[in-house]
VOGU-3710 file (C-alpha; in Angstrom, 3 decimals, decimal comma):
1> mtarrmfldl> -29,354/49,736/55,629  -32,856/50,066/54,177  -33,651/52,991/51,905  -35,433/56,010/53,352  -36,874/57,286/50,072  -37,921/55,909/46,714  -38,031/58,497/43,922  -40,546/57,550/41,235  -41,524/58,645/37,746  -43,711/56,970/35,160
11> etlpaihwdd> -44,622/57,381/31,507  -47,973/56,309/30,143  -49,729/55,331/26,921  -53,283/55,776/25,673  -55,764/52,884/25,731  -53,743/50,812/23,245  -55,908/47,762/24,026  -59,037/49,390/22,533  -60,155/48,457/19,026  -61,580/51,001/16,561
21> erraayaark> -65,146/50,354/17,740  -64,271/51,059/21,355  -62,404/54,230/20,377  -65,408/55,451/18,368  -67,783/54,697/21,228  -65,555/56,650/23,625  -65,493/59,657/21,290  -69,275/59,438/20,843  -69,758/59,851/24,592  -67,777/63,087/24,466
31> vpanykkpea> -69,785/64,793/21,698  -71,144/68,166/22,970  -74,864/68,125/23,703  -75,584/70,918/21,193  -74,517/68,681/18,273  -77,741/67,103/17,003  -77,341/66,324/13,311  -75,644/62,984/12,516  -73,327/64,569/9,947  -72,237/67,241/12,446
41> iqkwmdskgs> -71,638/64,604/15,104  -69,570/62,489/12,724  -67,532/65,491/11,630  -66,814/66,349/15,273  -65,774/62,756/16,013  -63,527/62,642/12,949  -61,727/65,823/14,019  -61,580/65,181/17,782  -61,629/61,408/18,174  -57,914/60,759/17,784
51> klwqetslnp> -56,969/63,526/20,218  -59,507/62,295/22,768  -58,141/58,770/22,536  -54,543/59,923/22,957  -55,575/61,878/26,046  -56,610/58,610/27,719  -52,897/58,254/28,542  -53,611/60,660/31,419  -56,585/58,658/32,702  -55,716/55,609/34,846
61> lhgrlcclay> -59,153/54,115/34,146  -58,318/53,792/30,451  -54,614/54,377/29,792  -51,741/52,012/30,351  -48,211/52,243/31,695  -45,333/52,565/29,264  -42,442/52,461/31,716  -41,461/53,566/35,180  -38,194/54,465/36,841  -37,167/54,643/40,463
71> alddaepvll> -34,146/55,363/42,589  -33,572/54,424/46,210  -31,916/57,273/48,089  -28,658/58,067/46,233  -28,502/54,848/44,205  -28,516/54,730/40,416  -32,050/54,876/38,978  -33,639/51,699/37,648  -35,816/51,603/34,520  -38,687/49,109/34,191
81> wadtpeterr> -40,680/48,682/30,987  -44,405/48,070/31,470  -45,914/48,410/27,995  -47,306/44,868/27,736  -49,544/42,974/30,209  -46,613/40,727/31,114  -44,022/43,458/31,638  -46,520/45,650/33,504  -47,189/42,914/36,041  -43,488/42,167/36,444
91> alehvaeviq> -42,704/45,869/36,878  -45,357/46,380/39,550  -44,373/43,177/41,348  -40,779/44,416/41,359  -41,824/47,811/42,759  -44,006/46,167/45,406  -41,106/43,943/46,474  -38,697/46,891/46,714  -41,211/48,848/48,787  -41,868/45,899/51,096
101> rnsprlvahn> -38,144/45,308/51,607  -37,237/48,966/52,276  -40,412/50,685/53,585  -39,352/54,027/52,049  -41,296/57,220/51,600  -42,400/57,358/47,970  -41,562/60,628/46,204  -42,984/61,898/42,896  -43,565/65,286/41,272  -47,299/65,929/40,874
111> gfrfdfpylr> -47,619/62,525/42,489  -50,930/63,152/44,259  -52,645/64,077/41,007  -50,954/61,651/38,655  -48,232/59,124/39,537  -49,650/57,689/42,756  -53,300/57,346/41,641  -52,178/55,980/38,261  -50,003/53,300/39,829  -52,706/52,548/42,366
121> aramalgmyg> -55,292/52,067/39,608  -52,996/49,706/37,701  -52,324/47,790/40,931  -56,088/47,458/41,465  -56,581/46,293/37,881  -54,035/43,520/38,497  -55,429/42,569/41,902  -52,299/43,785/43,683  -54,171/45,105/46,703  -51,163/45,360/48,997
131> lairlrkgkp> -49,477/47,781/46,596  -52,741/49,698/46,202  -52,968/50,147/49,974  -49,350/51,318/50,097  -50,123/54,019/47,512  -52,923/55,503/49,604  -52,499/59,177/50,395  -52,229/59,941/54,102  -52,021/63,119/56,163  -49,227/65,442/54,937
141> wastlvdtyy> -47,337/65,364/58,229  -47,400/61,553/58,477  -47,795/60,367/54,895  -45,470/57,833/53,327  -46,133/59,612/50,004  -44,398/62,871/49,089  -45,438/65,071/46,175  -42,735/67,650/45,509  -45,154/69,727/43,427  -47,567/69,910/46,364
151> swtegartpg> -44,684/70,568/48,764  -43,491/73,472/46,620  -46,893/75,055/46,049  -48,146/74,225/49,558  -51,574/73,571/48,056  -51,832/77,037/46,494  -52,165/77,845/42,794  -48,452/78,500/42,461  -46,607/77,496/39,268  -44,412/74,499/39,887
161> nmtdlcellg> -43,781/72,421/36,787  -40,556/70,439/36,852  -38,808/72,339/34,030  -39,326/75,760/35,598  -38,551/74,494/39,082  -35,230/73,048/37,914  -34,353/76,382/36,308  -35,231/78,272/39,489  -33,255/75,927/41,717  -30,236/75,687/39,432
171> iedndtisga> -30,705/72,008/38,593  -29,351/70,751/35,274  -32,068/69,766/32,803  -30,922/68,459/29,418  -34,091/66,548/28,577  -35,079/66,732/24,909  -38,616/65,280/25,096  -41,659/65,525/27,336  -44,451/63,183/28,369  -46,480/64,472/25,429
181> dvyrlwatgd> -43,964/62,832/23,065  -44,105/59,369/24,607  -46,883/57,769/22,556  -45,574/59,201/19,282  -42,122/57,781/19,935  -43,400/54,454/21,256  -45,688/53,957/18,258  -42,786/54,054/15,786  -41,495/50,758/17,129  -37,956/52,074/16,689
191> eadraligdh> -35,459/51,089/19,379  -33,818/54,522/19,274  -37,168/56,175/19,966  -37,838/53,691/22,741  -34,472/54,570/24,250  -35,430/58,254/24,245  -38,496/57,426/26,341  -36,434/55,413/28,799  -33,788/58,118/29,103  -36,488/60,738/29,679
201> clmdviklra> -38,014/58,668/32,491  -34,630/58,110/34,135  -33,708/61,800/33,865  -36,994/62,760/35,491  -36,072/60,639/38,505  -32,642/62,273/38,723  -34,190/65,753/38,535  -36,855/64,770/41,060  -34,224/63,677/43,555  -32,330/66,941/43,118
211> vfgklmkggy> -35,514/68,999/43,538  -36,447/67,029/46,653  -33,029/67,682/48,164  -33,265/71,435/47,661  -36,864/71,626/48,880  -35,915/69,676/51,996  -33,149/72,199/52,729  -35,706/74,977/52,368  -38,135/73,358/54,797  -40,756/72,472/52,190
221> iegek> -40,963/68,723/52,798  -43,312/67,651/55,611  -41,949/64,994/57,945  -38,321/65,585/56,908  -35,479/67,412/58,629
//
């Protein structure tokens, strides 16, 4: 039997492929227009540049994947590392193959704003156009993409982060790190820190699946009974 749903989560890194010159040029483009004196501009870049670069982890045009995890229906989640050009391609090829074989609905939390466009951008960068097409957002009532954040908020400005939603719905959440910790842990090069990232990604998939199940029972998920 083919899977009906594929629960997805990903962790990302800043533009680790940029050299110091590229990082400085990126920061220079962000300098506020009211900064005119060279010394003031340099001081601003020195204080803000590192933070701006780290924030590229949220931008699919600049950042890179670190890892992704998925689970088909009730199966155990699978972790795929994607923090090098080689492993990224292998990870996305694996995901594309699983999707092609099962034709599931893809489920992510805040997926419309982050996970789906990020994966789609990386697929485009690698010339994987079939995967990019599959990650296209459709109409809510017929889409093969499901964003549990959007389902919960129903498009309104309602709080719906995963941590608070798990607390509200009585879903166990023992995670000790967040996405904001990923680059710091990855940069140490320590296998224990790397394992923390992987465990965090896997736990997010488990929580996502539990949230999806409860939202479906409450009638929040379009196209599901």
